[in-house]
C-alpha atoms as one frame of an Amber mdcrd trajectory, in Angstrom:
protein
  24.110  23.291   1.659  25.993  24.895   4.570  25.482  28.422   5.871  28.069
  30.223   8.006  26.404  32.579  10.466  27.868  35.545  12.298  26.604  38.356
  14.498  27.764  41.831  15.413  27.348  43.979  18.504  26.518  47.677  18.678
  30.148  48.490  17.994  29.945  46.384  14.856  32.368  43.798  16.218  31.675
  40.550  14.375  31.853  37.015  15.722  30.985  33.601  14.393  27.573  32.135
  15.282  28.382  28.714  13.875  27.471  26.756  10.763  24.208  25.048   9.899
  23.677  22.288   7.353  20.560  22.255   5.165  19.263  19.672   2.709  17.867
  21.116  -0.520  15.143  19.291  -2.445  14.905  20.181  -6.145  11.722  18.996
  -7.874  10.814  19.107 -11.558   7.954  21.512 -10.893   6.631  23.568  -8.016
   4.973  20.995  -5.815   1.418  21.400  -4.494   0.684  22.507  -0.942  -0.571
  18.991  -0.186   3.033  17.780  -0.290   4.122  18.789   3.195   6.231  15.828
   4.288  10.008  15.632   3.934   9.672  11.856   3.559   7.548  12.465   0.440
  10.178  14.784  -1.016  12.820  12.151  -0.305  10.836   9.615  -2.337  10.331
  12.173  -5.084  13.923  13.360  -5.526  16.096  11.203  -3.255  17.335   9.306
  -6.313  18.443  12.490  -8.021  19.157  13.199 -11.660  15.746  12.873 -13.322
  15.103  15.532 -15.967  11.759  14.242 -17.274   8.524  13.183 -15.616   8.978
   9.644 -16.970  12.382   9.331 -15.347  11.161  10.899 -12.093   8.173   8.521
 -11.906  10.380   5.499 -12.576  12.865   6.519  -9.885  10.153   7.108  -7.304
   8.445   3.819  -8.147  11.767   1.952  -7.890  11.763   2.716  -4.153   8.599
   0.608  -3.783   9.457  -2.315  -6.090  11.709  -4.243  -3.706   9.040  -4.179
  -0.953  11.659  -2.832   1.440  10.746   0.846   1.437  12.558   3.166   3.807
  11.811   6.892   3.961  14.074   9.659   5.194  12.942  13.051   6.502  16.489
  14.407   6.585  17.023  13.287  10.159  15.399   9.893  10.649  15.057   6.825
   8.462  11.713   5.053   8.760  11.059   1.463   7.731   7.407   1.270   6.688
   5.636  -2.076   7.125   2.462  -3.342   5.450   0.191  -5.178   7.915   2.877
  -6.605  10.252   2.170  -9.602  12.455  -0.530  -9.034  15.084  -1.623  -5.711
  13.551  -4.928  -5.707  11.685  -7.452  -3.353  10.145  -8.163  -1.441  13.349
  -4.508  -0.861  14.292  -2.776  -0.107  10.962  -2.661   3.398   9.493  -5.191
   4.296   6.816  -3.600   7.621   5.804  -0.136   8.959   5.076   0.214  11.033
   8.252  -0.458   8.042  10.513   1.753   5.815   8.357   4.769   8.100   8.786
   4.134   8.378  12.531   3.495   4.707  13.338   5.446   3.115  10.438   2.720
   0.470   9.921  -0.170   0.746   7.510  -2.613  -0.654   5.014  -3.097  -0.168
   1.288  -4.751   3.253   1.409  -1.876   4.752   3.404   0.813   3.338   1.075
  -1.157   4.471  -1.986  -1.387   8.012  -0.587   2.377   7.981   0.004   3.116
   7.038  -3.607   0.555   9.468  -5.025   1.972  12.458  -3.133   5.536  11.462
  -4.025   4.598  11.548  -7.707   2.712  14.820  -7.346   5.801  16.424  -5.799
   7.300  16.337  -9.302   4.115  17.617 -10.930   2.958  14.143 -12.011  -0.809
  13.729 -11.904  -1.909  10.534 -10.160  -5.123   9.085  -8.757  -6.075   6.502
  -6.153  -7.945   3.547  -7.640 -10.190   1.377  -5.474 -10.130  -2.231  -6.672
 -13.241  -4.255  -5.897 -14.786  -7.495  -7.047 -18.289  -7.649  -8.455 -20.783
  -7.724  -5.601 -21.085  -9.622  -3.327 -17.571 -10.978  -3.723 -14.509  -9.814
  -1.797 -10.780 -10.258  -2.479  -8.668 -13.138  -1.175  -5.042 -12.108  -1.726
  -2.322 -14.721  -2.212  -1.331 -17.209  -0.927  -3.984 -19.707   0.105  -4.289
 -23.469  -0.344  -7.682 -24.978  -1.024  -8.322 -27.861   1.371 -11.133 -30.413
   1.204 -14.330 -28.686   0.122 -17.218 -28.949   2.574 -19.807 -26.740   0.852
 -20.581 -29.124  -1.975 -24.199 -28.026  -2.322 -22.903 -24.896  -4.078 -21.223
 -25.733  -7.419 -19.114 -22.550  -7.336 -18.463 -21.540  -3.704 -17.413 -24.980
  -2.502 -14.994 -24.001   0.257 -15.798 -22.514   3.650 -13.702 -19.733   5.193
 -13.724 -18.617   8.832 -12.430 -15.147   9.755 -12.332 -13.132  12.965 -15.294
 -10.760  13.114 -14.047  -8.886  16.197 -13.535  -5.691  14.154 -16.884  -6.062
  12.405 -15.419  -6.521   8.924 -14.134 -10.093   9.026 -10.386  -9.804   9.529
  -7.501 -12.161  10.254  -6.187 -10.495  13.455  -6.168 -12.178  15.847  -6.198
 -15.301  13.665  -9.053 -17.744  14.183  -8.316 -21.237  15.419  -9.090 -22.498
  11.914  -9.744 -20.868   8.550 -12.280 -23.550   7.702 -11.486 -25.375   4.463
  -8.837 -22.812   3.503  -5.163 -23.040   4.497  -3.326 -19.757   5.014   0.153
 -19.819   3.458   2.965 -17.278   3.228   1.395 -14.320   1.490   2.377 -12.191
  -1.460   5.217 -10.094  -0.033   4.146  -6.689   1.233   6.364  -3.766   2.172
   8.990  -5.034   4.654   6.830  -8.060   5.436   6.964 -11.531   3.879   3.572
 -12.567   5.253   1.018  -9.808   5.782  -1.368 -10.277   8.694  -4.420  -9.365
   6.569  -5.146 -10.986   3.198  -8.946 -10.918   2.981 -10.299  -7.559   1.802
 -13.487  -5.881   0.651 -11.294  -3.655  -1.555  -7.692  -2.728  -2.324  -6.185
   0.660  -3.226  -3.604   1.170  -5.993  -2.335   4.146  -8.022  -2.929   5.205
 -11.624  -0.767   7.875 -13.259  -2.883  10.371 -15.208  -0.093  12.229 -16.935
   0.494  12.087 -20.690   4.238  12.449 -20.109   4.462   9.192 -18.147   3.914
   5.669 -19.435   3.602   3.229 -16.532   0.975   0.578 -15.696  -1.185   0.583
 -12.570   1.094   0.706  -9.507   0.475  -1.245  -6.314   2.788   0.243  -3.647
   1.629  -2.164  -0.915   3.099  -5.157  -2.764   5.494  -3.455  -5.188   3.520
  -4.932  -8.088   2.274  -3.545 -11.413  -0.847  -4.492 -13.381  -1.794  -3.714
 -16.964  -5.495  -4.194 -16.330  -8.122  -5.832 -14.141  -7.399  -9.321 -15.470
  -3.712  -9.068 -14.598  -4.540  -7.902 -11.071  -6.764 -10.945 -10.700  -4.102
 -13.370 -11.919  -1.109 -11.850 -10.109  -2.626 -10.841  -6.768  -5.567 -13.104
  -5.992  -6.140 -16.715  -5.007  -9.911 -16.487  -4.748 -13.113 -14.591  -4.071
 -15.182 -14.925  -0.947 -18.586 -13.766   0.246 -20.738 -14.059   3.336 -22.069
 -17.561   3.897 -25.705 -17.407   2.728 -26.635 -19.741   5.594 -27.911 -17.117
   8.037 -27.408 -19.459  10.982 -23.644 -19.760  10.418 -22.700 -16.414  12.007
 -21.008 -13.240  10.643 -17.513 -14.752  10.748 -18.385 -17.449   8.207 -17.782
 -17.073   4.484 -17.684 -19.225   1.346 -14.932 -19.150  -1.298 -14.576 -19.725
  -5.016 -11.437 -19.839  -7.132 -10.377 -16.690  -8.980  -8.514 -18.226 -11.953
  -9.867 -16.654 -15.178 -12.957 -15.454 -13.314 -12.822 -11.920 -14.817 -14.552
 -10.757 -11.673 -12.884  -7.399 -10.961 -15.235  -4.456 -11.185 -14.107  -1.678
 -13.552 -11.804   0.565 -11.599
């Protein structure tokens, strides 16, 4: 929308004050106060034409599917990257504000972005924390199982070495060796073919809680969908890992078991 401005002096002589251009965002419903980012409104209504919540949700989600998400605040396009090379847990955004500022982030930040984009059209959504049954953690694809060296344990036969510099066992900077495990190109994340972090205590996805929308669980970090816990396990994971029970091995040492048909995801 363009607005032509003019001004007048005391004698009521009028003169042009120029023209300004304004972008109008039209949502299905009045959006909540929490939606205060133009980039969120762009994801909500940038692909215009939706007249139902189902159509609006599908159009917003389509921006995440290709794992090449770009937001636009009306002035600047931002390419958002999920765990880029050399950036780990301590340096990637964990919330939407930091994600839009730094353009790099983890699962919680991308999940917040999708949730708010849905809520801008009045679509109820919730963040879902995906965890394995204790004490297991999540090993996201892709990994190759090398020669097992922990044969005393019939289940957790492979050893995994991570970097414990951040206190949580991350992959940045990468250790000299991952033990028995071989790190391969990962499941594609947003604008990144091989995410720097693939070993997690939990992962955050989005569930739509609106009777007018029929979509499965949405994973904006990887552009994936899951019908249930079992499908998350089969589509996203290569294994489960836990701290090495050998107390002398050090905090960076873990043991791994395969995830195929393990049914090991805690109810989310």
